[in-house]
N, CA and C atoms as a LAMMPS dump frame, in Angstrom:
ITEM: TIMESTEP
0
ITEM: NUMBER OF ATOMS
453
ITEM: BOX BOUNDS ff ff ff
-5.0000000000000000e+02 5.0000000000000000e+02
-5.0000000000000000e+02 5.0000000000000000e+02
-5.0000000000000000e+02 5.0000000000000000e+02
ITEM: ATOMS id mol type element x y z
1 1 1 N 228.559 -418.457 422.905
2 1 2 C 229.734 -417.875 423.559
3 1 3 C 230.676 -417.393 422.473
4 2 1 N 231.897 -417.591 422.626
5 2 2 C 232.952 -417.068 421.762
6 2 3 C 233.367 -418.116 420.735
7 3 1 N 233.298 -417.764 419.452
8 3 2 C 233.655 -418.741 418.423
9 3 3 C 235.151 -419.036 418.382
10 4 1 N 235.938 -418.288 419.107
11 4 2 C 237.383 -418.516 419.143
12 4 3 C 237.806 -419.401 420.312
13 5 1 N 236.818 -420.012 420.97
14 5 2 C 237.098 -420.915 422.08
15 5 3 C 237.183 -422.331 421.541
16 6 1 N 238.198 -423.055 421.997
17 6 2 C 238.324 -424.462 421.611
18 6 3 C 238.772 -425.262 422.825
19 7 1 N 238.53 -426.555 422.751
20 7 2 C 238.868 -427.471 423.836
21 7 3 C 239.647 -428.626 423.241
22 8 1 N 240.638 -429.078 423.982
23 8 2 C 241.4 -430.24 423.537
24 8 3 C 241.999 -430.917 424.752
25 9 1 N 242.381 -432.176 424.544
26 9 2 C 242.999 -432.925 425.626
27 9 3 C 244.369 -432.318 425.95
28 10 1 N 244.639 -432.207 427.222
29 10 2 C 245.918 -431.668 427.682
30 10 3 C 247.033 -432.65 427.333
31 11 1 N 248.18 -432.117 426.924
32 11 2 C 249.362 -432.949 426.756
33 11 3 C 250.383 -432.535 427.817
34 12 1 N 251.424 -433.318 427.955
35 12 2 C 252.375 -433.069 429.047
36 12 3 C 253.03 -431.697 428.965
37 13 1 N 253.285 -431.197 427.763
38 13 2 C 253.905 -429.871 427.644
39 13 3 C 252.953 -428.752 428.077
40 14 1 N 251.65 -429.016 428.084
41 14 2 C 250.679 -428.011 428.536
42 14 3 C 250.776 -427.762 430.037
43 15 1 N 251.31 -428.719 430.776
44 15 2 C 251.407 -428.536 432.224
45 15 3 C 252.19 -427.267 432.535
46 16 1 N 253.3 -427.069 431.835
47 16 2 C 254.094 -425.845 432.024
48 16 3 C 253.27 -424.583 431.756
49 17 1 N 252.368 -424.661 430.804
50 17 2 C 251.578 -423.494 430.408
51 17 3 C 250.461 -423.163 431.391
52 18 1 N 249.973 -424.173 432.132
53 18 2 C 248.856 -423.908 433.039
54 18 3 C 249.298 -423.631 434.473
55 19 1 N 250.553 -423.891 434.771
56 19 2 C 251.043 -423.662 436.133
57 19 3 C 250.835 -422.212 436.567
58 20 1 N 251.148 -421.264 435.707
59 20 2 C 251.014 -419.852 436.096
60 20 3 C 249.554 -419.477 436.343
61 21 1 N 248.624 -420.045 435.58
62 21 2 C 247.192 -419.783 435.792
63 21 3 C 246.784 -420.282 437.175
64 22 1 N 247.24 -421.479 437.507
65 22 2 C 246.91 -422.1 438.786
66 22 3 C 247.467 -421.278 439.95
67 23 1 N 248.763 -420.995 439.885
68 23 2 C 249.414 -420.247 440.969
69 23 3 C 248.797 -418.86 441.117
70 24 1 N 248.608 -418.157 440.014
71 24 2 C 248.07 -416.791 440.06
72 24 3 C 246.693 -416.784 440.711
73 25 1 N 245.84 -417.709 440.323
74 25 2 C 244.496 -417.721 440.893
75 25 3 C 244.523 -418.115 442.37
76 26 1 N 245.09 -419.262 442.671
77 26 2 C 245.003 -419.748 444.047
78 26 3 C 245.796 -418.913 445.038
79 27 1 N 246.943 -418.381 444.657
80 27 2 C 247.72 -417.566 445.59
81 27 3 C 247.138 -416.165 445.752
82 28 1 N 246.665 -415.56 444.664
83 28 2 C 246.172 -414.183 444.737
84 28 3 C 244.72 -414.062 445.179
85 29 1 N 243.892 -415.087 444.923
86 29 2 C 242.46 -414.939 445.184
87 29 3 C 241.91 -415.955 446.18
88 30 1 N 242.678 -416.978 446.516
89 30 2 C 242.22 -417.983 447.468
90 30 3 C 243.144 -418.082 448.677
91 31 1 N 244.191 -417.256 448.729
92 31 2 C 245.097 -417.259 449.868
93 31 3 C 246.035 -418.454 449.932
94 32 1 N 246.286 -419.078 448.786
95 32 2 C 247.161 -420.243 448.744
96 32 3 C 248.63 -419.878 448.829
97 33 1 N 249.447 -420.893 448.932
98 33 2 C 250.899 -420.711 448.991
99 33 3 C 251.571 -421.661 448.009
100 34 1 N 250.999 -421.769 446.817
101 34 2 C 251.509 -422.678 445.801
102 34 3 C 252.836 -422.176 445.246
103 35 1 N 253.746 -423.119 445.002
104 35 2 C 255.01 -422.827 444.337
105 35 3 C 254.977 -423.527 442.983
106 36 1 N 255.978 -423.256 442.169
107 36 2 C 256.077 -423.95 440.889
108 36 3 C 256.125 -425.463 441.13
109 37 1 N 256.956 -425.891 442.079
110 37 2 C 257.155 -427.32 442.326
111 37 3 C 255.884 -428.004 442.832
112 38 1 N 255.187 -427.388 443.798
113 38 2 C 253.981 -428.029 444.334
114 38 3 C 252.859 -428.039 443.3
115 39 1 N 252.794 -426.983 442.494
116 39 2 C 251.759 -426.928 441.458
117 39 3 C 252.018 -427.966 440.383
118 40 1 N 253.259 -428.06 439.94
119 40 2 C 253.605 -429.055 438.928
120 40 3 C 253.25 -430.452 439.438
121 41 1 N 253.627 -430.735 440.674
122 41 2 C 253.355 -432.063 441.232
123 41 3 C 251.856 -432.327 441.295
124 42 1 N 251.083 -431.349 441.731
125 42 2 C 249.617 -431.497 441.84
126 42 3 C 249.008 -431.827 440.478
127 43 1 N 249.377 -431.068 439.469
128 43 2 C 248.802 -431.277 438.136
129 43 3 C 249.304 -432.582 437.539
130 44 1 N 250.597 -432.844 437.668
131 44 2 C 251.158 -434.058 437.083
132 44 3 C 250.589 -435.321 437.731
133 45 1 N 250.307 -435.27 439.035
134 45 2 C 249.725 -436.431 439.712
135 45 3 C 248.397 -436.828 439.066
136 46 1 N 247.589 -435.849 438.739
137 46 2 C 246.295 -436.156 438.114
138 46 3 C 246.502 -436.513 436.649
139 47 1 N 247.311 -435.729 435.953
140 47 2 C 247.554 -435.955 434.524
141 47 3 C 248.084 -437.368 434.254
142 48 1 N 248.984 -437.85 435.089
143 48 2 C 249.65 -439.13 434.841
144 48 3 C 248.892 -440.326 435.414
145 49 1 N 247.824 -440.089 436.067
146 49 2 C 247.038 -441.174 436.673
147 49 3 C 246.355 -442.003 435.589
148 50 1 N 246.223 -443.292 435.838
149 50 2 C 245.495 -444.149 434.907
150 50 3 C 244.073 -443.628 434.726
151 51 1 N 243.611 -443.621 433.496
152 51 2 C 242.261 -443.167 433.128
153 51 3 C 242.041 -441.672 433.37
154 52 1 N 243.124 -440.891 433.37
155 52 2 C 242.958 -439.445 433.538
156 52 3 C 242.362 -438.838 432.276
157 53 1 N 241.675 -437.744 432.47
158 53 2 C 241.151 -436.945 431.364
159 53 3 C 241.305 -435.492 431.775
160 54 1 N 242.273 -434.82 431.149
161 54 2 C 242.554 -433.42 431.432
162 54 3 C 242.352 -432.65 430.128
163 55 1 N 241.624 -431.561 430.196
164 55 2 C 241.248 -430.79 429.016
165 55 3 C 241.671 -429.34 429.221
166 56 1 N 242.183 -428.722 428.154
167 56 2 C 242.484 -427.294 428.197
168 56 3 C 241.447 -426.532 427.387
169 57 1 N 241.196 -425.321 427.819
170 57 2 C 240.307 -424.386 427.127
171 57 3 C 241.199 -423.296 426.552
172 58 1 N 241.084 -423.089 425.243
173 58 2 C 241.911 -422.081 424.576
174 58 3 C 241.045 -421.008 423.936
175 59 1 N 241.513 -419.802 424.017
176 59 2 C 240.902 -418.671 423.319
177 59 3 C 241.985 -418.106 422.416
178 60 1 N 241.705 -418.095 421.128
179 60 2 C 242.689 -417.634 420.149
180 60 3 C 244.034 -418.337 420.344
181 61 1 N 243.985 -419.643 420.55
182 61 2 C 245.17 -420.5 420.707
183 61 3 C 245.988 -420.224 421.969
184 62 1 N 245.432 -419.52 422.932
185 62 2 C 246.079 -419.29 424.229
186 62 3 C 245.262 -419.992 425.3
187 63 1 N 245.906 -420.783 426.15
188 63 2 C 245.195 -421.488 427.214
189 63 3 C 244.695 -420.481 428.24
190 64 1 N 243.368 -420.526 428.482
191 64 2 C 242.766 -419.645 429.49
192 64 3 C 242.192 -420.432 430.666
193 65 1 N 242.235 -421.752 430.57
194 65 2 C 241.728 -422.567 431.665
195 65 3 C 241.951 -424.037 431.39
196 66 1 N 241.707 -424.831 432.416
197 66 2 C 241.858 -426.274 432.255
198 66 3 C 241.02 -427.009 433.285
199 67 1 N 240.709 -428.242 432.93
200 67 2 C 240.024 -429.171 433.825
201 67 3 C 240.919 -430.389 433.944
202 68 1 N 241.018 -430.906 435.144
203 68 2 C 241.747 -432.16 435.31
204 68 3 C 240.936 -433.088 436.189
205 69 1 N 240.979 -434.354 435.796
206 69 2 C 240.248 -435.369 436.536
207 69 3 C 240.561 -436.732 435.973
208 70 1 N 239.836 -437.716 436.428
209 70 2 C 240.071 -439.085 435.999
210 70 3 C 238.785 -439.895 436.153
211 71 1 N 238.727 -440.973 435.379
212 71 2 C 237.597 -441.889 435.471
213 71 3 C 237.842 -442.895 436.576
214 72 1 N 236.773 -443.236 437.242
215 72 2 C 236.827 -444.212 438.315
216 72 3 C 235.733 -445.237 438.048
217 73 1 N 236.089 -446.515 438.113
218 73 2 C 235.132 -447.579 437.84
219 73 3 C 234.487 -448.066 439.123
220 74 1 N 233.171 -448.105 439.143
221 74 2 C 232.411 -448.73 440.223
222 74 3 C 231.766 -449.983 439.647
223 75 1 N 231.068 -450.731 440.469
224 75 2 C 230.458 -451.964 439.977
225 75 3 C 229.416 -451.708 438.898
226 76 1 N 228.721 -450.592 438.975
227 76 2 C 227.62 -450.354 438.055
228 76 3 C 227.728 -449.064 437.245
229 77 1 N 228.829 -448.34 437.389
230 77 2 C 228.925 -447.054 436.693
231 77 3 C 230.392 -446.635 436.55
232 78 1 N 230.656 -445.944 435.459
233 78 2 C 231.962 -445.316 435.254
234 78 3 C 231.763 -443.838 435.576
235 79 1 N 232.479 -443.361 436.575
236 79 2 C 232.327 -441.983 437.045
237 79 3 C 233.58 -441.182 436.722
238 80 1 N 233.394 -439.895 436.529
239 80 2 C 234.522 -438.984 436.317
240 80 3 C 234.681 -438.147 437.568
241 81 1 N 235.854 -438.24 438.186
242 81 2 C 236.178 -437.409 439.347
243 81 3 C 236.826 -436.134 438.838
244 82 1 N 236.1 -435.061 438.874
245 82 2 C 236.616 -433.767 438.441
246 82 3 C 237.404 -433.191 439.612
247 83 1 N 238.705 -433.148 439.456
248 83 2 C 239.585 -432.718 440.543
249 83 3 C 239.695 -431.193 440.588
250 84 1 N 239.855 -430.566 439.433
251 84 2 C 240.012 -429.105 439.373
252 84 3 C 239.42 -428.566 438.077
253 85 1 N 238.78 -427.429 438.164
254 85 2 C 238.508 -426.592 437.006
255 85 3 C 239.069 -425.223 437.368
256 86 1 N 239.947 -424.724 436.528
257 86 2 C 240.579 -423.429 436.78
258 86 3 C 240.451 -422.586 435.514
259 87 1 N 239.88 -421.413 435.668
260 87 2 C 239.798 -420.427 434.591
261 87 3 C 240.646 -419.237 435.029
262 88 1 N 241.496 -418.751 434.128
263 88 2 C 242.318 -417.579 434.463
264 88 3 C 241.409 -416.471 434.994
265 89 1 N 241.869 -415.783 436.016
266 89 2 C 241.03 -414.814 436.722
267 89 3 C 240.409 -413.777 435.788
268 90 1 N 241.179 -413.299 434.815
269 90 2 C 240.647 -412.25 433.933
270 90 3 C 239.515 -412.736 433.03
271 91 1 N 239.298 -414.051 432.968
272 91 2 C 238.217 -414.62 432.16
273 91 3 C 237.065 -415.143 433.007
274 92 1 N 237.144 -414.974 434.313
275 92 2 C 236.074 -415.453 435.179
276 92 3 C 234.871 -414.519 435.112
277 93 1 N 233.72 -415.069 435.458
278 93 2 C 232.437 -414.344 435.472
279 93 3 C 232.04 -413.826 434.096
280 94 1 N 232.467 -414.532 433.055
281 94 2 C 232.108 -414.166 431.686
282 94 3 C 231.467 -415.348 430.948
283 95 1 N 231.203 -416.429 431.66
284 95 2 C 230.568 -417.591 431.056
285 95 3 C 231.52 -418.672 430.579
286 96 1 N 232.823 -418.429 430.631
287 96 2 C 233.779 -419.426 430.153
288 96 3 C 233.75 -420.697 431.006
289 97 1 N 233.672 -420.55 432.321
290 97 2 C 233.63 -421.717 433.197
291 97 3 C 232.375 -422.545 432.98
292 98 1 N 231.241 -421.873 432.831
293 98 2 C 229.982 -422.582 432.579
294 98 3 C 230.045 -423.334 431.261
295 99 1 N 230.503 -422.671 430.227
296 99 2 C 230.615 -423.327 428.927
297 99 3 C 231.59 -424.501 428.993
298 100 1 N 232.684 -424.319 429.711
299 100 2 C 233.68 -425.375 429.853
300 100 3 C 233.066 -426.593 430.555
301 101 1 N 232.305 -426.36 431.615
302 101 2 C 231.663 -427.464 432.327
303 101 3 C 230.685 -428.207 431.414
304 102 1 N 229.96 -427.489 430.593
305 102 2 C 229.032 -428.135 429.661
306 102 3 C 229.803 -428.995 428.658
307 103 1 N 230.935 -428.505 428.214
308 103 2 C 231.773 -429.261 427.288
309 103 3 C 232.344 -430.503 427.967
310 104 1 N 232.77 -430.376 429.209
311 104 2 C 233.297 -431.515 429.954
312 104 3 C 232.228 -432.599 430.077
313 105 1 N 230.99 -432.193 430.335
314 105 2 C 229.913 -433.178 430.433
315 105 3 C 229.785 -433.972 429.131
316 106 1 N 229.867 -433.305 428
317 106 2 C 229.792 -433.99 426.703
318 106 3 C 230.974 -434.938 426.514
319 107 1 N 232.164 -434.468 426.841
320 107 2 C 233.374 -435.281 426.665
321 107 3 C 233.332 -436.506 427.574
322 108 1 N 232.93 -436.326 428.816
323 108 2 C 232.851 -437.436 429.758
324 108 3 C 231.838 -438.47 429.264
325 109 1 N 230.678 -438 428.827
326 109 2 C 229.65 -438.912 428.318
327 109 3 C 230.156 -439.666 427.089
328 110 1 N 230.846 -438.973 426.184
329 110 2 C 231.387 -439.613 424.981
330 110 3 C 232.443 -440.66 425.317
331 111 1 N 233.055 -440.548 426.495
332 111 2 C 234.074 -441.506 426.942
333 111 3 C 233.504 -442.563 427.886
334 112 1 N 232.188 -442.698 427.89
335 112 2 C 231.549 -443.755 428.661
336 112 3 C 231.223 -443.418 430.098
337 113 1 N 231.431 -442.171 430.487
338 113 2 C 231.108 -441.764 431.85
339 113 3 C 229.62 -441.514 432.01
340 114 1 N 229.087 -441.883 433.158
341 114 2 C 227.672 -441.679 433.436
342 114 3 C 227.444 -440.703 434.584
343 115 1 N 228.513 -440.303 435.257
344 115 2 C 228.41 -439.48 436.453
345 115 3 C 229.654 -438.614 436.558
346 116 1 N 229.471 -437.369 436.933
347 116 2 C 230.602 -436.497 437.278
348 116 3 C 230.475 -436.183 438.757
349 117 1 N 231.561 -436.413 439.48
350 117 2 C 231.566 -436.1 440.904
351 117 3 C 232.735 -435.164 441.185
352 118 1 N 232.538 -434.293 442.152
353 118 2 C 233.579 -433.316 442.471
354 118 3 C 233.451 -432.878 443.912
355 119 1 N 234.521 -432.32 444.398
356 119 2 C 234.522 -431.689 445.711
357 119 3 C 234.617 -430.192 445.472
358 120 1 N 233.804 -429.431 446.177
359 120 2 C 233.815 -427.974 446.01
360 120 3 C 233.914 -427.308 447.376
361 121 1 N 234.519 -426.141 447.38
362 121 2 C 234.577 -425.334 448.593
363 121 3 C 233.142 -425.01 448.998
364 122 1 N 232.876 -425.069 450.271
365 122 2 C 231.527 -424.828 450.784
366 122 3 C 231.326 -423.332 451.025
367 123 1 N 231.106 -422.594 449.93
368 123 2 C 230.84 -421.161 450.034
369 123 3 C 229.801 -420.766 448.987
370 124 1 N 229.312 -419.536 449.084
371 124 2 C 228.232 -419.077 448.204
372 124 3 C 228.632 -419.045 446.734
373 125 1 N 229.865 -418.648 446.439
374 125 2 C 230.3 -418.548 445.039
375 125 3 C 230.243 -419.909 444.364
376 126 1 N 230.82 -420.926 444.996
377 126 2 C 230.832 -422.266 444.413
378 126 3 C 229.422 -422.857 444.39
379 127 1 N 228.656 -422.607 445.429
380 127 2 C 227.287 -423.121 445.496
381 127 3 C 226.453 -422.578 444.325
382 128 1 N 226.54 -421.283 444.063
383 128 2 C 225.782 -420.684 442.94
384 128 3 C 226.252 -421.242 441.601
385 129 1 N 227.575 -421.338 441.414
386 129 2 C 228.117 -421.819 440.142
387 129 3 C 227.633 -423.24 439.854
388 130 1 N 227.819 -424.141 440.802
389 130 2 C 227.456 -425.542 440.561
390 130 3 C 225.945 -425.752 440.574
391 131 1 N 225.213 -424.991 441.369
392 131 2 C 223.749 -425.09 441.342
393 131 3 C 223.196 -424.742 439.969
394 132 1 N 223.734 -423.684 439.356
395 132 2 C 223.271 -423.294 438.012
396 132 3 C 223.481 -424.419 437.004
397 133 1 N 224.521 -425.215 437.23
398 133 2 C 224.823 -426.323 436.333
399 133 3 C 224.128 -427.62 436.763
400 134 1 N 223.282 -427.531 437.805
401 134 2 C 222.461 -428.632 438.302
402 134 3 C 223.262 -429.698 439.06
403 135 1 N 224.415 -429.333 439.622
404 135 2 C 225.153 -430.232 440.497
405 135 3 C 224.577 -430.076 441.895
406 136 1 N 224.326 -431.195 442.539
407 136 2 C 223.694 -431.197 443.857
408 136 3 C 224.626 -431.811 444.893
409 137 1 N 224.418 -431.432 446.123
410 137 2 C 225.163 -432.033 447.22
411 137 3 C 224.711 -433.478 447.388
412 138 1 N 225.658 -434.377 447.605
413 138 2 C 225.342 -435.79 447.85
414 138 3 C 224.894 -435.943 449.29
415 139 1 N 223.876 -436.733 449.471
416 139 2 C 223.412 -437.009 450.829
417 139 3 C 223.934 -438.333 451.356
418 140 1 N 224.501 -439.155 450.458
419 140 2 C 224.948 -440.47 450.88
420 140 3 C 226.454 -440.55 451.125
421 141 1 N 227.174 -439.444 450.933
422 141 2 C 228.616 -439.423 451.16
423 141 3 C 229.006 -438.161 451.909
424 142 1 N 230.012 -438.287 452.727
425 142 2 C 230.603 -437.117 453.372
426 142 3 C 232.108 -437.257 453.269
427 143 1 N 232.796 -436.164 453.298
428 143 2 C 234.257 -436.201 453.306
429 143 3 C 234.703 -436.226 454.758
430 144 1 N 235.534 -437.178 455.071
431 144 2 C 236.097 -437.302 456.411
432 144 3 C 237.576 -436.958 456.321
433 145 1 N 238.084 -436.291 457.324
434 145 2 C 239.512 -435.989 457.334
435 145 3 C 240.016 -435.976 458.772
436 146 1 N 241.3 -436.207 458.884
437 146 2 C 241.956 -436.191 460.193
438 146 3 C 243.36 -435.641 459.98
439 147 1 N 243.687 -434.554 460.638
440 147 2 C 245.041 -434.017 460.575
441 147 3 C 245.943 -434.915 461.412
442 148 1 N 247.029 -435.377 460.812
443 148 2 C 247.95 -436.259 461.536
444 148 3 C 249.343 -435.65 461.674
445 149 1 N 249.519 -434.452 461.185
446 149 2 C 250.804 -433.774 461.293
447 149 3 C 250.559 -432.336 461.698
448 150 1 N 251.513 -431.764 462.37
449 150 2 C 251.431 -430.343 462.71
450 150 3 C 251.731 -429.536 461.471
451 151 1 N 250.825 -428.686 461.102
452 151 2 C 251.023 -427.85 459.902
453 151 3 C 251.038 -426.393 460.275
């Protein structure tokens, strides 16, 4: 890929830098209604969680994407819950996300993780992306939800 790409652990000041990437992508391409405040809260909730691991992807010292998640301990395995991977829209479909996921796998393994788990939108784009990386749908778990408020 690109020799000017680097990865490092996110620090608290990076949250300000990734908010615009998050809002721009989700509001313009996913139909979201994210604000500065809701985005900051979303990222900070994961960043500040015990055992969090958030990584930024930089190209020429400019953040072009980030991953946020945290480790979760089970009786027999330490798993990494990948909450979000966001690549700035202008860098999508160029291999940056794939390379970033491969790097995350190395980082998680180096930190004692044996499993990466994530929730993905059930559509063709996400299915192709994660299938190429050999992520499979779990057959032993389902996500359950119940709306309890009028939205």
